[in-house]
C-alpha positions in Angstrom: 79.8 22.5 88.6 80.0 20.8 85.2 79.5 23.0 82.2 76.2 22.7 80.4 76.6 20.8 77.2 76.7 23.0 74.2 74.1 22.6 71.6 75.4 20.9 68.5 75.2 23.1 65.4 72.0 22.4 63.5 72.5 20.9 60.1 71.8 23.3 57.3 68.4 22.9 55.8 68.2 20.7 52.8 67.5 22.7 49.7 65.5 20.8 47.2 66.5 21.3 43.7 63.7 22.5 41.5 62.7 20.2 38.8 64.0 21.4 35.4 61.4 23.3 33.5 60.2 21.4 30.5 61.0 23.0 27.2 58.3 25.4 25.7 55.5 23.7 23.9 56.6 25.0 20.5 60.0 23.6 21.1 58.6 20.2 22.0 56.5 20.1 18.8 59.5 21.3 16.7 61.7 18.5 18.1 59.0 15.9 17.6 58.4 16.7 14.0 62.1 17.3 13.1 63.2 14.0 14.6 60.4 12.1 12.8 61.3 13.7 9.5 65.0 13.1 9.8 64.6 9.4 10.8 61.8 9.0 8.2 58.9 8.2 10.5 57.4 11.1 8.6 58.4 10.3 5.0 58.5 12.7 2.1 55.0 13.3 0.8 53.3 12.8 4.2 50.7 15.4 5.0 50.7 16.5 8.7 47.7 18.3 10.2 47.8 20.7 13.2 45.2 18.7 15.0 47.1 15.4 14.8 50.4 17.0 15.8 48.8 18.8 18.7 47.3 15.5 19.9 50.6 13.6 19.4 52.6 16.0 21.5 49.8 17.0 24.0 49.7 20.7 23.2 47.3 23.3 21.7 47.4 24.2 18.0 49.2 27.6 18.6 52.7 26.1 19.4 52.2 23.6 16.5 51.8 26.6 14.1 55.0 28.2 15.5 56.9 24.9 15.1 55.7 24.4 11.5 56.7 27.9 10.5 60.2 27.3 11.8 60.5 24.0 10.0 59.3 25.5 6.7 62.1 28.0 6.9 64.5 25.1 7.3 63.2 23.5 4.1 61.8 20.3 5.7 58.1 21.0 5.1 55.8 23.1 3.0 52.7 24.7 4.6 49.4 24.7 2.9 46.8 26.9 4.5 43.7 25.0 5.9 45.2 21.7 4.8 48.4 21.1 6.8 52.1 20.7 6.2 53.6 18.5 3.5 56.9 16.8 4.4 59.2 17.6 1.5 60.9 14.7 -0.3 64.6 14.9 -0.9 65.0 16.3 -4.4 67.7 15.3 -7.0 69.0 18.8 -6.9 69.3 18.8 -3.1 71.2 15.5 -3.3 73.6 16.8 -5.9 74.2 20.1 -4.0 74.8 18.3 -0.7 77.2 15.8 -2.3 79.2 18.5 -4.1 79.5 20.6 -0.9 80.5 17.6 1.1 83.2 16.6 -1.4 84.7 20.1 -1.4 84.8 20.3 2.4 85.7 16.7 3.2 88.4 16.1 0.7 90.2 19.2 1.9 89.7 18.1 5.5 91.0 14.6 4.8 94.2 16.0 3.4 94.6 18.4 6.3 94.2 15.5 8.7 97.7 14.2 7.8 99.8 14.0 9.9 97.0 13.2 12.3 97.2 14.1 16.0 96.7 11.1 18.4 93.5 12.7 19.7 91.9 12.6 16.2 92.9 8.9 15.7 91.5 7.9 19.1 88.2 9.7 18.5 87.7 8.2 15.0 88.4 4.7 16.4 85.8 5.3 19.1 83.2 6.6 16.6 83.8 3.7 14.2 83.3 1.2 17.1 80.1 2.9 18.1 78.8 2.7 14.6 79.5 -1.1 14.5 77.7 -1.6 17.7 74.6 0.4 16.6 74.6 -1.3 13.2 74.6 -4.6 15.1 71.3 -3.8 16.8 69.8 -2.2 13.7 69.4 1.3 15.0 69.6 3.1 11.6 68.9 6.6 12.8 71.7 6.3 15.5 74.1 4.8 12.9 73.4 7.8 10.6 74.2 10.2 13.5 77.5 8.5 14.3 78.3 8.3 10.6 77.9 12.0 10.3 79.9 12.6 13.5 82.8 10.5 12.1 83.1 12.9 9.1 82.4 16.0 11.1 85.3 15.1 13.4 87.7 15.1 10.5 86.3 18.5 9.2 86.6 20.0 12.7 90.2 18.9 12.9 91.1 21.0 9.8 90.9 24.1 12.1 88.9 26.2 9.6 85.9 27.6 11.5 84.2 28.9 8.4 84.3 25.5 6.8 83.1 23.9 10.0 80.1 26.1 10.2 79.3 25.5 6.5 79.5 21.7 7.2 77.2 22.0 10.2 74.6 23.5 8.0 74.4 20.3 6.0 73.7 18.2 9.2 69.9 17.7 8.8 70.1 16.9 5.1 73.0 14.4 5.7 71.1 12.6 8.5 67.9 12.3 6.4 69.8 11.0 3.3 71.8 8.6 5.5 68.7 6.9 6.9 67.1 6.8 3.4 70.2 5.1 1.9 70.4 2.5 4.7 66.7 1.7 4.5 66.8 1.2 0.7 70.2 -0.5 0.7 70.8 -2.5 3.9 74.0 -3.9 2.5 75.4 -0.3 2.4 75.7 -0.3 6.2 78.6 -2.8 6.1 80.1 -1.0 3.1 80.1 2.3 5.0 81.8 0.7 8.0 84.5 -0.7 5.7 85.1 2.6 3.9 85.3 4.4 7.2 87.9 1.9 8.3 89.8 2.5 5.0 89.6 6.3 5.6 90.9 5.9 9.2 93.7 3.6 8.0 94.8 6.1 5.4 94.8 9.0 7.9 96.7 6.8 10.5 99.3 5.9 7.8 99.9 9.5 6.8 98.5 9.0 3.3 96.8 12.3 2.6 96.0 11.6 -1.1 94.7 8.1 -0.2 92.4 9.6 2.4 91.0 12.1 -0.1 90.4 9.3 -2.6 88.5 7.2 -0.1 86.3 10.3 0.7 85.7 10.9 -3.0 84.5 7.3 -3.5 82.6 7.1 -0.3 80.7 10.4 -0.5 80.2 10.2 -4.3 78.3 6.9 -3.8 75.6 8.7 -1.8 74.4 10.5 -5.0 73.9 7.2 -6.8 72.2 5.4 -3.9 69.8 8.1 -2.8 68.6 8.6 -6.4 68.0 4.9 -6.7 70.3 4.6 -9.7 72.4 1.8 -8.2 73.4 -0.9 -10.7 
């Protein structure tokens, strides 16, 4: 008598992955405002109201207040009760402070980059190429992000965690100033790419002092351009 066929093992039930939870409402408002301030869709001097922001993001006013308080602590806005939030313009003192801090950190890091490990050279080449591509399509905010990443990679390579954390604290101010410079001086985009290429060449050639000199000229130019004192 033939054996009864054995039942094939049933396939395990398919487990449907839960959709990722959306970020909290206050976080969505915070991200919306911060990105708009950094890429200058909300320029310095713009007055933001809770009602307009709540409508733009699709939330109630309570998370808007939470986000605005957080952004005020970060120095991007100033709250005025019953009026709204004023987007703060970049001040001359802030420009000077950022440039001085960048020079202290980046000249040191440029010298420390020599002799450069192959990993650093490859990463800088990649970032420079990405900057060229983004500049070609006119995405200034993205160019500013890649510009900042280029310098941050050199700082990170120095291996000093304290300096790296200090440099990270400058990120938002650098991005905002970078977009401002490129909007006011479109020709500066090509100049930035050229100077980044010169910095990469100096590091690749093992010229520590040459790399530091490029940084000094490149970063120091930001102070003049953001202030509008270019001759």
